[in-house]
BALOBA-1460 file (C-alpha; in Angstrom, 3 decimals):
// residues 225
<rec num="1" residu="m" x="-7.483" y="-8.041" z="15.531"/>
<rec num="2" residu="n" x="-4.138" y="-9.296" z="14.255"/>
<rec num="3" residu="k" x="-1.192" y="-6.933" z="14.816"/>
<rec num="4" residu="i" x="0.546" y="-7.564" z="11.502"/>
<rec num="5" residu="i" x="3.239" y="-4.841" z="11.642"/>
<rec num="6" residu="e" x="4.902" y="-3.279" z="14.682"/>
<rec num="7" residu="a" x="7.559" y="-0.572" z="14.761"/>
<rec num="8" residu="e" x="9.687" y="-0.270" z="17.888"/>
<rec num="9" residu="k" x="11.779" y="2.919" z="18.124"/>
<rec num="10" residu="v" x="12.491" y="2.782" z="14.407"/>
<rec num="11" residu="g" x="15.004" y="5.272" z="13.064"/>
<rec num="12" residu="y" x="16.472" y="5.800" z="9.629"/>
<rec num="13" residu="i" x="19.541" y="7.797" z="8.644"/>
<rec num="14" residu="y" x="20.433" y="8.752" z="5.091"/>
<rec num="15" residu="q" x="24.202" y="8.838" z="4.905"/>
<rec num="16" residu="s" x="26.342" y="10.303" z="2.146"/>
<rec num="17" residu="k" x="30.056" y="10.936" z="1.957"/>
<rec num="18" residu="y" x="29.621" y="14.399" z="3.437"/>
<rec num="19" residu="q" x="26.629" y="14.319" z="5.768"/>
<rec num="20" residu="k" x="24.054" y="12.327" z="7.686"/>
<rec num="21" residu="t" x="20.332" y="13.116" z="7.642"/>
<rec num="22" residu="k" x="17.988" y="11.560" z="10.193"/>
<rec num="23" residu="a" x="14.721" y="10.917" z="8.353"/>
<rec num="24" residu="l" x="12.982" y="8.918" z="11.098"/>
<rec num="25" residu="n" x="13.387" y="9.298" z="14.850"/>
<rec num="26" residu="e" x="12.238" y="6.589" z="17.303"/>
<rec num="27" residu="v" x="9.001" y="5.775" z="15.480"/>
<rec num="28" residu="s" x="6.841" y="3.370" z="17.501"/>
<rec num="29" residu="c" x="3.418" y="2.213" z="16.319"/>
<rec num="30" residu="s" x="1.510" y="-0.864" z="15.206"/>
<rec num="31" residu="f" x="-0.861" y="-1.800" z="12.401"/>
<rec num="32" residu="e" x="-3.673" y="-4.343" z="12.560"/>
<rec num="33" residu="q" x="-5.690" y="-6.105" z="9.910"/>
<rec num="34" residu="g" x="-9.213" y="-4.812" z="9.418"/>
<rec num="35" residu="r" x="-8.311" y="-1.140" z="9.813"/>
<rec num="36" residu="v" x="-7.402" y="1.837" z="7.637"/>
<rec num="37" residu="y" x="-4.442" y="3.961" z="8.734"/>
<rec num="38" residu="a" x="-3.535" y="7.374" z="7.354"/>
<rec num="39" residu="i" x="-0.061" y="8.852" z="7.739"/>
<rec num="40" residu="t" x="-0.127" y="12.595" z="7.142"/>
<rec num="41" residu="g" x="2.543" y="15.274" z="7.082"/>
<rec num="42" residu="k" x="4.338" y="17.781" z="4.908"/>
<rec num="43" residu="s" x="6.753" y="16.824" z="2.146"/>
<rec num="44" residu="g" x="10.089" y="15.877" z="3.665"/>
<rec num="45" residu="s" x="8.552" y="14.882" z="7.006"/>
<rec num="46" residu="g" x="9.598" y="11.221" z="6.683"/>
<rec num="47" residu="k" x="6.318" y="9.674" z="5.461"/>
<rec num="48" residu="s" x="7.716" y="8.163" z="2.276"/>
<rec num="49" residu="t" x="10.801" y="6.872" z="4.069"/>
<rec num="50" residu="f" x="8.595" y="5.092" z="6.598"/>
<rec num="51" residu="l" x="6.417" y="3.653" z="3.822"/>
<rec num="52" residu="s" x="9.521" y="2.283" z="2.083"/>
<rec num="53" residu="l" x="10.463" y="0.479" z="5.309"/>
<rec num="54" residu="l" x="6.932" y="-0.910" z="5.682"/>
<rec num="55" residu="a" x="7.191" y="-2.164" z="2.091"/>
<rec num="56" residu="g" x="10.467" y="-3.918" z="2.830"/>
<rec num="57" residu="l" x="12.409" y="-1.793" z="0.353"/>
<rec num="58" residu="d" x="14.946" y="-1.010" z="3.078"/>
<rec num="59" residu="v" x="15.520" y="-1.788" z="6.754"/>
<rec num="60" residu="p" x="15.762" y="0.554" z="9.751"/>
<rec num="61" residu="t" x="19.159" y="1.867" z="10.750"/>
<rec num="62" residu="e" x="17.884" y="2.008" z="14.351"/>
<rec num="63" residu="g" x="15.202" y="0.114" z="16.254"/>
<rec num="64" residu="t" x="13.199" y="-2.842" z="14.979"/>
<rec num="65" residu="l" x="10.357" y="-3.336" z="12.516"/>
<rec num="66" residu="y" x="8.408" y="-6.554" z="13.083"/>
<rec num="67" residu="i" x="6.346" y="-8.322" z="10.412"/>
<rec num="68" residu="d" x="4.072" y="-10.935" z="11.996"/>
<rec num="69" residu="g" x="6.377" y="-10.885" z="14.997"/>
<rec num="70" residu="k" x="9.591" y="-11.363" z="13.004"/>
<rec num="71" residu="d" x="12.358" y="-8.775" z="12.624"/>
<rec num="72" residu="i" x="12.240" y="-7.532" z="9.026"/>
<rec num="73" residu="r" x="16.029" y="-7.893" z="8.870"/>
<rec num="74" residu="e" x="15.622" y="-11.658" z="9.310"/>
<rec num="75" residu="i" x="12.945" y="-12.361" z="6.710"/>
<rec num="76" residu="d" x="13.151" y="-12.734" z="2.936"/>
<rec num="77" residu="r" x="12.100" y="-9.220" z="1.931"/>
<rec num="78" residu="d" x="11.628" y="-10.159" z="-1.723"/>
<rec num="79" residu="a" x="9.177" y="-12.874" z="-0.681"/>
<rec num="80" residu="y" x="7.493" y="-10.420" z="1.707"/>
<rec num="81" residu="r" x="6.862" y="-7.950" z="-1.125"/>
<rec num="82" residu="m" x="5.666" y="-10.696" z="-3.446"/>
<rec num="83" residu="n" x="3.380" y="-12.538" z="-1.024"/>
<rec num="84" residu="q" x="2.416" y="-10.283" z="1.904"/>
<rec num="85" residu="a" x="2.632" y="-6.573" z="1.109"/>
<rec num="86" residu="s" x="1.734" y="-4.589" z="-2.001"/>
<rec num="87" residu="v" x="2.194" y="-0.900" z="-2.774"/>
<rec num="88" residu="i" x="-0.360" y="1.198" z="-4.670"/>
<rec num="89" residu="y" x="1.094" y="4.355" z="-6.208"/>
<rec num="90" residu="q" x="-0.316" y="7.712" z="-7.254"/>
<rec num="91" residu="a" x="0.803" y="7.083" z="-10.857"/>
<rec num="92" residu="f" x="-0.878" y="3.622" z="-11.083"/>
<rec num="93" residu="h" x="2.190" y="1.904" z="-12.671"/>
<rec num="94" residu="l" x="0.162" y="-0.508" z="-14.789"/>
<rec num="95" residu="f" x="1.923" y="-2.414" z="-17.560"/>
<rec num="96" residu="p" x="0.947" y="-0.491" z="-20.721"/>
<rec num="97" residu="l" x="1.190" y="-3.472" z="-23.086"/>
<rec num="98" residu="l" x="-0.949" y="-5.782" z="-20.936"/>
<rec num="99" residu="t" x="-4.738" y="-5.711" z="-20.774"/>
<rec num="100" residu="v" x="-6.601" y="-4.926" z="-17.566"/>
<rec num="101" residu="l" x="-7.077" y="-8.648" z="-16.908"/>
<rec num="102" residu="e" x="-3.451" y="-9.493" z="-17.730"/>
<rec num="103" residu="n" x="-2.192" y="-6.784" z="-15.357"/>
<rec num="104" residu="v" x="-4.059" y="-8.418" z="-12.481"/>
<rec num="105" residu="m" x="-2.975" y="-11.925" z="-13.506"/>
<rec num="106" residu="f" x="0.699" y="-10.915" z="-13.589"/>
<rec num="107" residu="p" x="1.628" y="-11.236" z="-9.867"/>
<rec num="108" residu="m" x="-0.050" y="-14.644" z="-9.710"/>
<rec num="109" residu="q" x="1.936" y="-15.813" z="-12.724"/>
<rec num="110" residu="l" x="5.112" y="-14.804" z="-10.873"/>
<rec num="111" residu="q" x="3.919" y="-17.123" z="-8.103"/>
<rec num="112" residu="h" x="3.496" y="-19.924" z="-10.690"/>
<rec num="113" residu="v" x="-0.293" y="-20.041" z="-10.385"/>
<rec num="114" residu="s" x="-1.785" y="-21.857" z="-13.391"/>
<rec num="115" residu="g" x="-3.178" y="-19.700" z="-16.193"/>
<rec num="116" residu="k" x="-6.738" y="-20.894" z="-15.644"/>
<rec num="117" residu="e" x="-6.677" y="-20.220" z="-11.900"/>
<rec num="118" residu="a" x="-4.913" y="-16.865" z="-12.341"/>
<rec num="119" residu="k" x="-7.580" y="-15.761" z="-14.812"/>
<rec num="120" residu="e" x="-10.439" y="-16.819" z="-12.522"/>
<rec num="121" residu="r" x="-8.910" y="-15.104" z="-9.500"/>
<rec num="122" residu="a" x="-8.110" y="-11.959" z="-11.495"/>
<rec num="123" residu="q" x="-11.751" y="-11.753" z="-12.572"/>
<rec num="124" residu="e" x="-12.774" y="-12.146" z="-8.922"/>
<rec num="125" residu="y" x="-10.485" y="-9.313" z="-7.775"/>
<rec num="126" residu="l" x="-11.636" y="-7.030" z="-10.584"/>
<rec num="127" residu="g" x="-15.211" y="-7.721" z="-9.527"/>
<rec num="128" residu="k" x="-14.368" y="-6.801" z="-5.939"/>
<rec num="129" residu="v" x="-13.056" y="-3.401" z="-7.029"/>
<rec num="130" residu="g" x="-16.215" y="-2.806" z="-9.052"/>
<rec num="131" residu="l" x="-14.906" y="-2.976" z="-12.617"/>
<rec num="132" residu="p" x="-17.246" y="-4.400" z="-15.291"/>
<rec num="133" residu="e" x="-16.204" y="-7.283" z="-17.544"/>
<rec num="134" residu="s" x="-16.375" y="-4.963" z="-20.553"/>
<rec num="135" residu="l" x="-13.083" y="-3.383" z="-19.402"/>
<rec num="136" residu="y" x="-11.112" y="-6.591" z="-18.827"/>
<rec num="137" residu="g" x="-9.753" y="-6.753" z="-22.384"/>
<rec num="138" residu="k" x="-8.875" y="-3.066" z="-22.662"/>
<rec num="139" residu="m" x="-5.390" y="-1.578" z="-22.405"/>
<rec num="140" residu="p" x="-4.697" y="0.814" z="-19.492"/>
<rec num="141" residu="n" x="-4.615" y="3.905" z="-21.727"/>
<rec num="142" residu="m" x="-8.180" y="3.160" z="-22.836"/>
<rec num="143" residu="i" x="-9.718" y="3.533" z="-19.366"/>
<rec num="144" residu="s" x="-10.062" y="6.446" z="-16.933"/>
<rec num="145" residu="g" x="-7.673" y="7.343" z="-14.122"/>
<rec num="146" residu="g" x="-10.110" y="6.123" z="-11.493"/>
<rec num="147" residu="e" x="-10.510" y="2.818" z="-13.324"/>
<rec num="148" residu="q" x="-6.734" y="2.465" z="-13.639"/>
<rec num="149" residu="q" x="-6.330" y="2.944" z="-9.904"/>
<rec num="150" residu="r" x="-8.929" y="0.236" z="-9.271"/>
<rec num="151" residu="v" x="-6.979" y="-2.093" z="-11.554"/>
<rec num="152" residu="a" x="-3.851" y="-1.280" z="-9.529"/>
<rec num="153" residu="i" x="-5.698" y="-2.168" z="-6.317"/>
<rec num="154" residu="a" x="-6.970" y="-5.435" z="-7.818"/>
<rec num="155" residu="r" x="-3.405" y="-6.264" z="-8.871"/>
<rec num="156" residu="a" x="-2.201" y="-5.554" z="-5.328"/>
<rec num="157" residu="m" x="-4.865" y="-7.912" z="-3.975"/>
<rec num="158" residu="a" x="-3.728" y="-10.584" z="-6.425"/>
<rec num="159" residu="s" x="-0.425" y="-10.960" z="-4.585"/>
<rec num="160" residu="g" x="-2.398" y="-12.761" z="-1.884"/>
<rec num="161" residu="g" x="-1.111" y="-10.684" z="1.028"/>
<rec num="162" residu="q" x="-3.157" y="-8.781" z="3.596"/>
<rec num="163" residu="i" x="-1.086" y="-5.581" z="3.684"/>
<rec num="164" residu="l" x="-1.977" y="-2.775" z="1.272"/>
<rec num="165" residu="l" x="0.365" y="0.220" z="1.312"/>
<rec num="166" residu="a" x="-0.824" y="3.258" z="-0.630"/>
<rec num="167" residu="d" x="1.308" y="6.281" z="-1.536"/>
<rec num="168" residu="e" x="-1.010" y="9.221" z="-2.318"/>
<rec num="169" residu="p" x="-3.489" y="6.881" z="-4.086"/>
<rec num="170" residu="t" x="-5.939" y="9.687" z="-4.910"/>
<rec num="171" residu="g" x="-3.352" y="12.279" z="-5.955"/>
<rec num="172" residu="n" x="-4.157" y="12.048" z="-9.677"/>
<rec num="173" residu="l" x="-7.930" y="11.719" z="-9.336"/>
<rec num="174" residu="d" x="-10.901" y="14.077" z="-9.408"/>
<rec num="175" residu="s" x="-13.170" y="14.319" z="-6.358"/>
<rec num="176" residu="q" x="-15.661" y="11.732" z="-7.638"/>
<rec num="177" residu="n" x="-13.028" y="9.073" z="-8.328"/>
<rec num="178" residu="e" x="-11.238" y="10.023" z="-5.113"/>
<rec num="179" residu="k" x="-14.349" y="9.043" z="-3.130"/>
<rec num="180" residu="v" x="-14.630" y="5.752" z="-5.039"/>
<rec num="181" residu="i" x="-11.039" y="4.818" z="-4.173"/>
<rec num="182" residu="v" x="-11.338" y="5.879" z="-0.521"/>
<rec num="183" residu="d" x="-14.571" y="3.906" z="-0.111"/>
<rec num="184" residu="l" x="-12.946" y="0.889" z="-1.763"/>
<rec num="185" residu="l" x="-9.901" y="0.957" z="0.527"/>
<rec num="186" residu="c" x="-12.188" y="1.174" z="3.568"/>
<rec num="187" residu="k" x="-14.251" y="-1.742" z="2.262"/>
<rec num="188" residu="l" x="-11.146" y="-3.882" z="1.766"/>
<rec num="189" residu="a" x="-10.062" y="-3.226" z="5.346"/>
<rec num="190" residu="h" x="-13.425" y="-3.646" z="7.024"/>
<rec num="191" residu="e" x="-14.893" y="-6.470" z="4.907"/>
<rec num="192" residu="e" x="-11.838" y="-8.289" z="3.519"/>
<rec num="193" residu="n" x="-9.597" y="-7.868" z="6.605"/>
<rec num="194" residu="y" x="-6.719" y="-6.027" z="4.952"/>
<rec num="195" residu="a" x="-4.374" y="-3.739" z="6.839"/>
<rec num="196" residu="v" x="-4.567" y="-0.588" z="4.702"/>
<rec num="197" residu="i" x="-1.858" y="2.026" z="5.298"/>
<rec num="198" residu="v" x="-2.148" y="5.250" z="3.312"/>
<rec num="199" residu="v" x="0.388" y="8.071" z="3.048"/>
<rec num="200" residu="t" x="-1.570" y="11.174" z="2.102"/>
<rec num="201" residu="h" x="-1.828" y="14.960" z="2.060"/>
<rec num="202" residu="n" x="-5.570" y="14.672" z="1.450"/>
<rec num="203" residu="e" x="-7.782" y="15.601" z="4.408"/>
<rec num="204" residu="k" x="-10.751" y="13.622" z="3.054"/>
<rec num="205" residu="v" x="-8.656" y="10.470" z="2.871"/>
<rec num="206" residu="a" x="-7.474" y="11.012" z="6.442"/>
<rec num="207" residu="e" x="-11.033" y="11.623" z="7.643"/>
<rec num="208" residu="a" x="-12.077" y="8.193" z="6.356"/>
<rec num="209" residu="a" x="-9.275" y="6.381" z="8.200"/>
<rec num="210" residu="d" x="-9.776" y="4.536" z="11.478"/>
<rec num="211" residu="v" x="-6.426" y="5.754" z="12.802"/>
<rec num="212" residu="v" x="-4.522" y="8.886" z="11.766"/>
<rec num="213" residu="y" x="-0.819" y="9.387" z="12.419"/>
<rec num="214" residu="g" x="0.972" y="12.668" z="11.847"/>
<rec num="215" residu="m" x="4.627" y="12.795" z="10.834"/>
<rec num="216" residu="m" x="6.806" y="15.843" z="11.440"/>
<rec num="217" residu="d" x="10.595" y="15.949" z="11.167"/>
<rec num="218" residu="g" x="10.761" y="12.161" z="11.371"/>
<rec num="219" residu="v" x="8.643" y="11.926" z="14.528"/>
<rec num="220" residu="l" x="5.323" y="10.049" z="14.406"/>
<rec num="221" residu="e" x="2.415" y="11.015" z="16.665"/>
<rec num="222" residu="v" x="-1.155" y="9.763" z="16.969"/>
<rec num="223" residu="v" x="-3.618" y="12.365" z="15.700"/>
<rec num="224" residu="r" x="-6.732" y="10.238" z="16.049"/>
<rec num="225" residu="g" x="-7.584" y="6.642" z="16.884"/>
């Protein structure tokens, strides 16, 4: 399996005028394609900070984070977020004035993919997440929360990257839709060769993961895997 992300003694310090807060402390781990990873821990443990580093929204203040063997400080992080890594959020963050199909086409249009190809690929991704064609022309507020999250996953796939980062992706869903999303994320890892990294409080989500990390006070430990 391809080791697509590797953290080597990664630390992160939030610094204000009056104090310093160490959010991450010598975090070392790696992530491979074809596997689902869960990062668990209480609020304030450092999970979201680590996810923001994995998404390229910031860089470590200590240690090194490698993306495909390259130091994240030395790559174009905007291009990384556009072409390699996508984040799926608890609140879906779909564009309210775009249809389901247009939401999924959007990242490809940013990459200057032709309208015809973007439409065909968007339909393919929506099919992979199990949404029927009858929903493609609907606005996000016309479909259920579970369906909206599947649209968000299809849109993440449309970026063309193989890294899916998910921040509490089942937090707004009932148990039935929660299972649908968890099964889908596992399928994308195991059948489509994505590296799926999920920050979660949900035990059922963690149980489905291939590898489980626990975060406490900025320290990451292997729980299982």
